[in-house]
C-alpha positions in Angstrom: 66.1 110.1 13.1 68.8 108.7 10.8 70.6 107.2 13.7 67.6 105.2 14.9 67.0 103.9 11.4 70.7 103.0 11.0 70.8 101.3 14.4 67.7 99.3 13.7 69.1 98.1 10.5 72.4 97.2 12.1 70.7 95.3 14.9 68.6 93.4 12.4 71.6 92.4 10.3 73.5 91.3 13.4 70.5 89.1 14.5 70.3 87.6 11.1 74.0 86.7 11.1 73.8 85.1 14.5 70.7 83.2 13.5 72.6 81.9 10.5 75.4 80.7 12.8 73.0 79.1 15.1 70.9 77.3 12.5 72.6 77.1 9.1 76.3 77.2 9.6 76.4 74.0 11.6 75.2 72.0 8.5 77.7 73.5 6.0 79.8 70.6 4.7 82.9 72.8 3.9 83.4 74.2 7.4 81.5 72.3 10.1 80.7 74.5 13.1 80.3 72.7 16.4 78.4 74.5 19.1 77.8 73.1 22.5 74.6 73.8 24.5 76.0 76.8 26.3 77.2 78.4 23.0 73.8 77.9 21.4 72.1 79.4 24.5 74.5 82.4 24.4 73.8 83.0 20.8 70.0 82.8 21.4 70.4 85.3 24.2 72.3 87.7 21.9 69.7 87.3 19.2 66.9 88.2 21.7 68.8 91.2 22.9 69.5 92.4 19.4 65.8 92.0 18.3 64.7 93.9 21.4 67.1 96.7 20.6 66.0 96.7 17.0 62.4 97.0 18.0 63.2 99.9 20.4 65.0 101.8 17.7 62.2 101.2 15.2 59.7 102.5 17.8 61.9 105.6 18.4 62.2 106.2 14.7 58.4 106.0 14.4 57.9 108.3 17.3 60.4 110.8 15.8 58.5 110.7 12.5 55.2 111.3 14.2 56.6 114.2 16.2 58.0 115.8 13.0 54.9 115.2 10.8 
């Protein structure tokens, strides 16, 4: 069960970091980040994959908790 919880948390943190790169990092004055359309699309795809995996891990964790309790 711990592995599912840890994985869900890691996927969530990774998705948040990529979202930051996609939305916030491009407007930072100290280190401008330039992303072309294909880079943005790739990051969006990674975020979608991570969120899907996070949801699967969370569901597995819930399922495991119900089986134990």
